[in-house]
C-alpha positions in Angstrom: 12.9 20.7 20.5 11.6 18.4 23.3 9.3 17.2 20.4 12.0 16.6 17.9 14.1 14.5 20.2 11.2 12.3 20.9 10.5 11.5 16.9 14.0 11.4 16.8 14.0 8.3 19.3 11.2 7.2 17.6 12.7 6.7 14.4 15.5 5.2 16.0 13.2 2.7 18.1 11.3 2.4 14.3 14.3 1.0 12.8 15.4 -1.1 15.5 12.0 -2.7 15.4 12.3 -3.2 11.4 15.5 -5.2 12.2 13.8 -7.5 14.6 10.5 -7.9 12.2 13.2 -8.8 9.3 14.9 -11.2 11.3 11.8 -13.0 12.9 9.3 -12.6 10.1 6.9 -10.8 12.3 4.9 -8.4 10.3 6.1 -4.4 10.7 2.8 -2.9 11.4 1.8 -5.2 14.1 5.6 -4.6 15.7 5.3 -1.0 15.8 1.3 -0.7 17.2 2.1 -2.7 20.2 5.5 -1.2 20.3 3.3 2.3 20.6 0.8 0.3 22.7 3.2 -0.8 25.5 5.3 2.9 25.5 1.8 4.5 26.4 1.0 2.5 29.5 4.4 3.3 30.9 3.9 5.7 33.3 6.1 8.5 33.5 6.7 9.3 29.9 5.0 11.9 27.6 1.7 11.6 25.8 2.4 11.8 22.1 -0.8 13.1 20.6 -1.7 12.5 16.9 -2.9 15.7 14.6 -5.2 14.8 12.2 -4.6 17.3 10.1 -0.8 16.2 10.1 -2.2 12.9 8.9 -4.7 14.0 5.8 -2.0 16.4 4.8 1.6 15.1 5.4 1.0 11.1 5.6 -2.1 10.2 3.4 -1.1 11.8 0.1 2.3 10.2 -0.7 1.6 6.7 0.8 -1.5 6.5 -1.1 0.6 7.6 -4.5 3.2 5.3 -3.3 0.7 2.5 -3.3 -1.7 3.5 -6.4 2.0 4.0 -8.3 2.9 0.4 -7.9 -0.5 -0.7 -8.6 -0.9 -2.3 -12.2 -3.6 -0.2 -13.8 -4.6 -3.3 -16.0 -5.1 -5.0 -12.9 -7.3 -2.7 -11.5 -9.4 -2.0 -14.6 -9.4 -5.8 -14.9 -10.8 -6.0 -11.2 -13.0 -2.7 -11.3 -16.2 -4.6 -10.5 -15.0 -6.4 -7.1 -13.0 -3.3 -6.1 -16.3 -1.1 -6.4 -18.2 -3.2 -4.4 -15.8 -3.9 -1.8 -14.9 0.2 -2.2 -18.5 1.8 -2.0 -21.2 -1.3 -1.2 -19.1 -2.6 2.0 -18.2 0.6 3.4 -21.6 1.5 3.6 -22.9 -1.7 4.3 -20.7 -1.7 6.9 -21.2 1.5 8.4 -25.5 0.5 8.5 -24.7 -2.3 10.6 -22.0 -1.1 13.0 -24.5 2.3 13.2 -27.6 -1.0 14.0 -25.1 -2.3 16.7 -23.9 0.3 18.7 -27.5 2.6 18.5 -28.8 -0.8 20.1 -26.0 -1.7 22.5 -24.6 1.9 23.8 -27.2 3.8 26.1 -27.7 7.1 25.0 -26.0 6.5 22.1 -28.3 8.7 18.9 -28.6 7.6 15.2 -26.2 10.3 13.5 -23.7 9.6 16.5 -24.0 5.7 16.0 -23.7 6.4 12.0 -20.5 8.7 13.0 -19.0 5.4 14.4 -20.1 3.2 11.4 -18.4 5.5 9.2 -15.5 6.1 10.6 -14.3 2.5 10.9 -15.7 1.1 7.8 -13.0 1.7 5.4 -9.8 -0.9 5.6 -6.6 1.3 5.5 -4.7 0.5 2.0 -1.1 1.1 4.0 -2.4 -1.8 7.0 -3.1 -3.5 3.7 -0.2 -3.2 1.4 2.4 -4.2 4.6 0.8 -7.2 5.8 -0.1 -8.6 2.4 3.6 -8.3 1.2 5.7 -11.5 1.0 2.5 -14.0 1.7 2.6 -15.4 -2.1 -0.8 -14.3 -2.7 -2.2 -14.4 -6.0 -1.9 -11.1 -7.7 -5.8 -10.9 -8.3 -6.7 -11.0 -4.5 -3.7 -8.4 -4.0 -5.1 -5.9 -6.8 -8.8 -6.5 -4.9 -7.1 -5.6 -1.5 -5.4 -3.0 -2.4 -7.6 -1.6 -5.0 -10.4 -1.3 -2.5 -8.0 0.2 0.5 -7.3 2.9 -2.4 -10.6 4.1 -2.7 -12.5 3.3 -0.3 -11.2 6.3 2.0 -13.6 8.3 -0.3 -16.7 6.6 0.6 -15.7 7.0 4.3 -14.9 9.9 4.5 -18.2 11.1 2.6 -20.6 9.1 4.9 -18.1 11.2 8.1 -18.8 14.0 6.6 -22.3 13.6 6.3 -22.9 12.3 9.7 -21.0 15.2 11.0 -23.1 17.3 9.2 -26.5 15.7 10.9 -25.0 15.9 14.2 -23.3 19.7 14.2 -26.2 20.9 12.1 -29.1 18.7 12.8 -29.9 17.6 8.8 -29.5 15.3 6.5 -31.3 14.9 3.1 -30.1 11.7 1.9 -30.8 12.3 -1.8 -28.9 15.7 -1.6 -25.9 13.5 -0.1 -26.3 11.2 -2.1 -25.9 13.2 -5.2 -22.7 15.2 -3.8 -20.9 12.0 -3.0 -21.2 11.3 -6.9 -20.0 15.0 -7.3 -17.1 14.7 -5.1 -16.0 11.2 -6.6 -16.1 12.3 -10.4 -14.9 15.3 -9.9 -11.7 13.8 -7.4 -11.1 11.2 -10.5 -11.1 14.4 -12.7 -9.0 16.6 -11.0 -6.5 13.8 -10.6 -6.6 12.6 -14.2 -6.4 16.0 -15.2 -3.3 16.9 -12.9 -1.4 13.8 -14.0 -1.9 14.8 -17.2 -0.2 18.0 -16.7 2.6 16.1 -15.2 3.1 13.8 -18.0 3.9 16.6 -19.7 6.1 19.0 -17.8 8.1 15.5 -16.8 8.3 14.4 -21.0 8.7 17.8 -22.8 10.4 20.3 -19.8 12.5 18.3 -17.3 15.5 16.5 -17.7 17.8 16.4 -14.1 17.1 13.2 -12.2 17.1 15.6 -9.2 14.4 17.8 -10.3 11.7 14.8 -11.3 12.3 13.1 -8.0 11.5 16.1 -6.2 8.0 16.7 -8.8 7.0 13.2 -7.5 7.0 13.9 -4.0 5.2 17.5 -5.1 2.5 15.9 -7.4 0.5 14.0 -4.7 0.4 16.7 -2.2 -0.6 19.1 -5.2 -3.9 16.8 -6.4 -4.7 16.2 -2.9 -4.8 20.1 -1.8 -6.1 21.0 -4.9 -9.3 18.8 -4.4 -9.9 19.1 -1.1 -9.5 23.0 -1.7 -13.1 22.8 -4.1 -14.6 19.9 -1.3 -14.2 17.2 -3.6 -12.0 13.8 -3.3 -8.4 14.5 -2.6 -8.0 10.7 -1.8 -9.1 9.8 -5.1 -7.7 12.7 -7.0 -4.0 10.9 -5.6 -5.0 7.7 -6.6 -6.2 8.8 -10.0 -2.8 10.7 -10.2 -0.6 7.9 -9.6 -2.2 5.4 -11.6 -2.1 7.7 -14.3 1.4 8.4 -14.1 2.9 5.1 -13.1 1.0 3.5 -16.4 3.0 6.4 -18.8 6.3 6.4 -16.5 8.2 4.4 -18.7 7.9 7.3 -21.4 8.4 10.1 -19.4 11.4 9.0 -16.6 15.0 8.1 -17.6 16.7 5.5 -16.2 18.5 7.5 -13.6 15.3 9.2 -12.4 14.0 5.7 -12.1 16.8 3.9 -10.4 16.7 7.3 -8.1 13.1 7.6 -7.2 12.4 4.1 -6.3 15.6 4.4 -4.1 14.2 7.3 -2.4 10.7 7.0 -2.6 11.4 3.5 -0.4 13.2 5.1 2.1 10.7 7.7 2.7 7.4 5.8 2.6 9.1 3.1 5.4 9.8 6.2 7.5 6.0 7.1 7.3 4.6 3.8 7.5 6.4 3.3 11.1 6.0 6.3 12.1 2.3 6.4 11.5 1.6 2.9 13.3 3.9 3.5 16.3 1.6 6.6 16.5 -1.8 4.7 16.8 -0.1 2.7 19.2 1.1 5.9 21.2 -2.6 7.2 21.4 -3.7 4.8 23.9 -3.2 7.0 27.3 -4.7 10.0 25.7 -8.0 7.3 24.5 -7.9 5.9 28.2 -7.8 9.4 29.8 -10.9 10.4 28.1 -13.5 7.4 28.9 -13.0 7.1 32.6 -17.1 8.1 32.8 -17.5 4.5 31.5 -16.9 0.7 33.5 -14.7 -1.4 32.7 -17.2 -4.0 31.5 -19.1 -1.9 29.5 -15.7 -0.6 27.8 -14.3 -4.3 26.9 -18.3 -5.2 25.7 -18.8 -2.2 23.4 -15.0 -2.5 21.9 -15.4 -6.3 21.3 -18.9 -5.9 19.7 -18.3 -2.9 17.9 -14.8 -4.9 16.5 -16.5 -8.0 15.9 -19.8 -6.3 14.0 -17.0 -4.6 11.3 -15.2 -8.5 11.0 -17.9 -10.2 10.6 -20.2 -8.1 8.1 -17.2 -8.4 5.7 -17.8 -12.1 5.6 -21.2 -11.8 5.1 -21.0 -9.3 2.0 -17.8 -10.8 0.9 -19.7 -14.5 -0.6 -23.4 -12.6 -2.4 -21.0 -10.1 -3.8 -18.6 -12.4 -5.3 -21.5 -15.4 -6.0 -24.0 -13.1 -8.0 -22.1 -11.7 -10.7 -20.8 -15.1 -11.4 -24.5 -16.4 -11.4 -25.9 -14.0 -13.7 -22.7 -13.6 -16.3 -21.1 -16.5 -18.0 -18.7 -14.0 -19.3 -17.4 -13.8 -15.5 -17.7 -17.5 -14.7 -15.7 -17.9 -18.1 -12.7 -15.5 -17.7 -12.4 -15.5 -14.1 -11.5 -18.4 -12.3 -12.7 -18.9 -8.7 -11.3 -20.4 -5.5 -13.4 -20.1 -2.3 -10.7 -19.8 -0.6 -10.0 -16.4 -1.8 -12.8 -15.4 -0.2 -11.7 -16.1 3.0 -8.4 -14.1 2.4 -10.5 -11.2 1.4 -12.9 -11.5 4.4 -9.5 -11.4 6.6 -7.9 -8.7 5.2 -10.0 -5.8 6.2 -7.6 -4.3 8.7 -8.2 -1.0 10.0 -5.4 2.0 9.8 -4.2 5.7 9.9 -7.8 6.7 8.4 -9.9 6.0 10.9 -7.7 6.8 13.7 -7.3 10.4 11.9 -10.9 10.8 11.6 -11.8 9.8 14.8 -9.4 12.4 16.3 -10.6 15.4 14.2 -14.0 15.2 15.7 -14.7 18.7 17.1 -14.3 19.0 20.4 -17.4 21.1 20.9 -20.9 21.6 18.8 -22.0 24.9 17.8 -23.8 26.0 20.4 -20.6 25.6 22.6 -21.8 22.3 24.4 -18.9 19.8 24.1 -19.0 17.1 21.8 -21.6 13.9 22.9 -19.3 10.4 23.7 -16.4 12.3 21.8 -13.9 10.1 23.8 -16.0 7.1 23.6 -15.7 7.3 19.5 -12.2 7.3 19.6 -11.7 4.3 22.2 -14.2 1.9 19.6 -12.1 3.3 16.7 -8.5 2.4 18.6 -10.7 -1.1 19.6 -11.3 -1.8 15.7 -7.9 -0.5 14.8 -6.0 -3.0 17.4 -8.2 -5.9 16.9 -8.5 -6.2 13.0 -4.7 -5.0 12.6 -3.0 -7.3 15.0 -5.8 -9.8 15.3 -6.4 -10.8 11.4 -3.1 -9.0 10.4 -1.1 -12.0 12.9 -3.7 -14.8 11.8 -3.8 -14.1 8.3 -0.1 -16.0 7.4 -1.9 -18.8 9.5 -5.0 -19.2 7.5 -3.3 -19.2 4.3 -1.4 -22.0 5.5 -4.1 -24.0 7.1 -6.0 -23.4 3.2 -3.0 -24.9 1.7 -2.6 -22.0 -0.5 -0.1 -22.4 -3.2 1.8 -19.5 -2.9 1.9 -17.6 -6.2 5.4 -16.9 -8.0 6.0 -14.6 -10.4 9.2 -16.8 -11.9 7.4 -18.7 -14.4 5.8 -15.6 -15.8 9.2 -13.4 -15.3 10.7 -16.5 -17.8 8.5 -16.5 -20.5 8.5 -12.6 -20.3 12.4 -12.3 -20.7 12.4 -15.3 -23.3 9.7 -13.3 -25.8 11.3 -9.8 -25.4 15.3 -11.4 -26.0 13.8 -13.5 -28.7 12.1 -10.6 -30.3 14.9 -8.4 -29.9 17.0 -11.0 -31.6 14.3 -11.1 -34.6 14.6 -7.1 -34.5 18.8 -7.4 -35.1 18.0 -9.7 -38.1 15.6 -8.0 -39.9 17.3 -3.7 -39.2 20.6 -4.2 -38.8 22.4 -6.6 -41.6 23.8 -4.1 -43.3 26.1 -3.3 -40.1 29.9 -4.7 -40.6 30.2 -8.2 -40.0 32.0 -8.1 -36.9 29.9 -5.7 -35.2 26.6 -7.6 -36.0 27.6 -10.9 -35.0 29.3 -9.5 -31.9 25.8 -7.7 -31.1 23.8 -10.6 -32.0 26.2 -12.9 -30.0 25.4 -10.9 -26.5 21.6 -11.4 -27.3 22.4 -15.4 -28.2 24.3 -15.9 -25.0 21.2 -14.4 -22.6 18.8 -16.2 -24.6 20.9 -19.9 -24.2 21.2 -19.1 -20.4 17.2 -18.7 -20.1 16.6 -22.2 -21.9 19.0 -23.7 -18.8 17.7 -21.6 -16.3 15.9 -23.8 -13.4 12.3 -22.9 -12.9 9.0 -23.7 -10.4 8.0 -27.4 -10.6 5.7 -28.3 -12.9 5.9 -25.2 -15.3 6.5 -27.3 -18.1 3.9 -30.1 -16.9 6.3 -32.6 -16.1 5.9 -32.7 -12.5 10.0 -31.4 -11.8 12.5 -28.5 -12.2 15.4 -29.0 -14.8 18.0 -29.8 -13.3 20.3 -27.7 -14.6 21.6 -24.3 -13.3 23.8 -22.3 -15.5 22.3 -19.3 -15.5 22.6 -19.0 -11.6 26.2 -20.1 -11.2 27.1 -17.6 -13.9 25.7 -14.7 -12.9 26.9 -15.5 -9.1 30.5 -15.9 -11.0 30.3 -12.8 -12.4 28.7 -10.7 -8.8 32.2 -12.9 -7.2 34.2 -10.9 -10.0 32.6 -8.1 -9.3 33.5 -7.9 -5.1 37.2 -8.6 -6.6 37.0 -5.5 -8.7 35.6 -3.7 -5.3 38.1 -4.9 -3.0 40.9 -4.1 -5.9 39.8 -0.1 -5.8 39.1 -0.1 -2.1 43.2 -1.1 -1.9 44.4 1.5 -4.0 41.9 4.4 -2.8 43.1 3.4 0.9 47.3 3.8 -0.5 46.2 6.5 -2.2 46.2 5.7 -5.5 43.2 7.7 -6.9 40.6 10.4 -6.0 37.5 10.2 -4.0 36.1 11.3 -6.9 36.7 8.3 -8.9 36.3 6.1 -6.3 32.9 6.7 -6.2 32.7 6.8 -9.8 33.7 3.3 -10.2 31.6 1.8 -6.4 28.6 3.0 -8.3 29.6 1.3 -11.6 30.0 -1.7 -9.8 27.1 -1.4 -7.8 24.8 -0.7 -10.4 26.1 -3.7 -12.5 25.6 -5.9 -9.2 22.1 -5.2 -8.4 20.9 -5.9 -12.1 22.8 -9.2 -11.8 21.1 -9.7 -8.3 17.7 -9.1 -10.2 18.2 -11.4 -12.7 18.8 -14.6 -10.4 16.1 -17.1 -9.6 16.3 -17.7 -5.8 12.8 -19.6 -5.1 
């Protein structure tokens, strides 16, 4: 009961911090981590340990699945080259660089232990990348690469972690066997994910018709994929990611509008809670970590933590330039089809925040070796991991918006794309009415066609971003927004009238809730139509 009470208080604190974060435009994950750090150093408060099994089984599958679900398959596929280079090549390159630095810096640290540290801190975190870059107005391509890298690189990082740990505990390591197993784990993990995705596609499309059941299945699917793949010692991370991408691409064919509305709302709340808990739990590990490293001097700890963190950050910049430029030099197609902006390389280099997977991997280290002796330098490894997480999440995460501003990067706006898509859809719908519904009664045909013509005319009078038409100025009229706001105001009048009736006993609770839901959905639809940028 004590643990339940602590979790409830953490949730209340998390929500309060979320309110402050939204008000003062401060990155939410950083607020939570720093709050956890502050709580950890307050004497007398209970220490809260982060169980790595809970992270890998409870937190990781739904968070990865949600991130994959919101990633465009077309964008992901179009960026598969830079994503693969970062998620595989950069992870192993970082592992090697950190291993060399740690082995040279720390006396008595063996090569297997050095590679273990490198494997733990090498993969950037999908949750951190998504949370930090949200709302910065980055180009969709750079966001796709950052998020795609974070979705895939956990697999390569955990594979390197597994074989480094094997080299320590079993005393042997065969590189060709590790390489072969890596490809087997990746291919089999993707295969399991796609197979599960196809099965769930059939289940949703042919057998499920209840929105509550459908939303429940969306929660069970990532856990099923992760556990199934891990049971056969394949990549559970890639199984979850591939299932999410597969079902997201086909979601329009299998979900009803009720299911989509419910799933979006429920998933947003759950992911908000999971994100909040995991970042505040990372901060709370500080006390436990500091208690285990009392055998080292403060100067050594600062030097080692700072150096490893510095190598992790710098090696990403060293990698990104040749990884971006060599393919452009070798392929005319890439030079033609992929616009180049050197500022995006800086953003990518600055976007390597570490988080939950690194912390869980460090905490999952065994306490003892098979012969019964203590696992060497376990507390130091956990401390170094915490330093990398704190320095990248707080240092890089806090300065990324400032870097974007200093480079004078024009915030990307989806309004122009949205305008074109809306225009196309409405125009094609009007053409469909004219071609296929001409035999309807005149009055009915006139009414239905007028509805879409009014919609089309509103679009032509919508205020758009500057330079959209290449004339250097926005359209002066804003009739679309004014008309939409008027409808929202009238919905609020309807809501007041039904509430007055309810207070006087003029309507039942059931009727009130139904009409309220109808008005809420209509207001939501109208609010989404508004152009507010």
